[in-house]
C-alpha positions in Angstrom: 17.9 -94.3 -5.8 21.6 -93.1 -4.4 20.2 -91.0 -1.3 17.9 -94.0 -0.8 21.2 -96.2 -0.7 22.9 -93.6 1.9 20.0 -93.3 3.9 18.4 -96.2 4.1 15.5 -94.6 3.9 12.0 -95.4 1.2 11.3 -93.1 -1.9 7.9 -91.8 0.0 9.9 -91.3 3.6 12.5 -88.8 1.7 9.7 -87.5 -0.3 8.0 -86.9 2.8 11.1 -84.9 4.3 11.8 -83.4 1.5 8.5 -82.1 0.3 7.2 -81.2 -2.9 7.0 -78.8 -5.5 3.7 -77.1 -7.6 4.7 -77.1 -11.8 3.0 -74.9 -13.5 3.2 -73.9 -17.6 1.7 -72.1 -19.9 1.8 -70.9 -23.5 0.3 -67.5 -24.9 0.3 -65.9 -28.6 3.1 -63.7 -29.1 5.1 -62.7 -32.3 8.6 -62.5 -32.0 8.8 -58.7 -31.2 6.5 -59.4 -28.2 7.8 -62.0 -27.2 11.3 -60.0 -26.9 9.4 -57.4 -25.1 7.9 -59.5 -22.2 11.1 -60.9 -22.1 13.2 -57.3 -21.7 10.0 -56.4 -19.0 11.3 -59.9 -17.2 14.6 -59.5 -17.3 14.0 -55.3 -15.5 11.1 -57.0 -13.1 13.1 -60.2 -11.7 16.5 -58.3 -11.1 16.8 -60.4 -7.7 16.9 -63.6 -9.4 19.7 -65.5 -11.4 19.5 -65.1 -15.2 20.5 -68.2 -17.2 19.7 -66.8 -21.0 20.9 -69.9 -22.6 17.2 -71.0 -24.0 15.2 -68.3 -23.3 15.5 -66.5 -20.1 15.1 -68.9 -16.5 14.9 -66.9 -13.6 16.9 -68.8 -10.5 15.2 -67.2 -7.3 16.4 -66.9 -3.9 16.3 -68.9 -1.9 16.4 -72.1 -4.1 12.4 -72.8 -2.4 11.7 -69.9 -4.2 11.7 -71.9 -7.2 12.2 -70.8 -10.7 10.5 -69.1 -14.0 11.3 -69.9 -17.6 10.6 -67.9 -20.4 10.6 -69.1 -23.8 9.5 -67.8 -27.2 8.6 -70.6 -29.9 11.5 -71.2 -33.1 8.8 -72.7 -35.0 5.4 -70.9 -33.9 4.0 -67.6 -32.7 4.3 -68.4 -29.1 5.9 -67.9 -25.8 6.1 -71.0 -23.4 6.0 -69.8 -19.4 7.4 -73.0 -16.9 7.2 -72.2 -13.2 8.1 -74.4 -10.4 7.8 -73.5 -6.9 7.4 -74.6 -2.8 3.6 -73.6 -3.3 1.6 -72.9 -5.3 0.8 -69.5 -4.6 4.3 -68.6 -5.4 4.2 -70.3 -8.8 1.1 -68.5 -9.8 2.5 -65.0 -8.4 5.1 -65.7 -10.9 2.5 -66.3 -14.0 0.6 -63.2 -12.7 3.4 -61.4 -13.4 4.5 -62.7 -16.4 0.5 -62.3 -17.9 0.7 -59.0 -16.3 3.7 -58.3 -19.1 2.0 -59.9 -21.9 -0.6 -57.3 -21.3 1.0 -54.0 -21.6 3.0 -55.4 -24.5 -0.1 -56.1 -26.3 -2.3 -53.0 -25.0 
């Protein structure tokens, strides 16, 4: 709202100028050990990203348009949650595919 007030532009105009992002969420079965192994693999795979371990692992890619990936093991069930946001669906899918490959590596 502040940006609308400052620029005098409508919300739809600002959205068209800024563009949208694609978000995808997924989850899969992983016990605590498997989840930790996947997180360790992700840390090795995404060394170019800024890492925040406040709640799971969030990888912020550079440039910011490249998006981010958040991996988090559930505290109440044997599940790992994956959330990804990127400027386009192809980039988001690339991150999801990388995590699913790590999952396969751990489970095989």
